[in-house]
N, C-alpha and C positions, 0 to 999 in steps of 0.2 A: 397569537399563532401557537398552536400546539406542536410540540416536537415529537417526532417519531423515533422509534428505536434505531432506525437507519441514520437519523440525524446525529444521535449520540455516538453511534459507532463511527461515523465519519469524523466527528470531532476528536474522539479518542484515538483513532487511527492517525490523524494528522499530528496530534500531540506526541504519540509514540515515535513516529518517523522523525519529527523535529528533535525530540530528546536524544535519539540515537544517531541522527544524521542520515540514516538510511534504513531500508528494510529489505530483506531477501525473500525469495519465494518460500524458502523453508520457514522463515519467521512467520510469514503470512499463513502458511498451512497450519502451524502450531497454534496461532492466535485464533483462527477460525475453524479449526478441526475439519479441514477440507483436503481434498486431493491435490496433487501436484498440478494436474491439468486445470482444475477449477481455480486454483491460486493464480496460475499463469494467465488465464482468461480474465480474471478480476483485475490483476495488475495491468494487463494490456488495456482494459477498459479505462482504468484510472489514468493511463498515459494518453489515451484518446481524448479524455476530458481535460487534458492539460493540468492535471493535479500532480502527477508524478513524472519524473524523467528517468530514463534508464541509464545506468552507469556500468560499464564493463560488458563482458560477453560470456556466454555459456556458464561454467561453474562459478565464475567470479561476479556474475550479474547481481547488482543491487539496484534499488530504486530510491530516489530522494525527491523531496518536495520541489516543485517548480517555483514556488513562491516562498519567500521567507525562511528557507531551510538551510 
């Protein structure tokens, strides 16, 4: 089975979150060179897929892995 660039990104993303224990919207924006809105949408999609869970509210919001994190 051939791996795609998205597969490698997903793996590296999970490693990064696991290493740091969490990721913020700002972290995600910097890693992916994307806007605040796009980062939020991507992070919300990862929560819907049960990959991340939200911790905190508003300015203190961070996201952590739902499994093994």
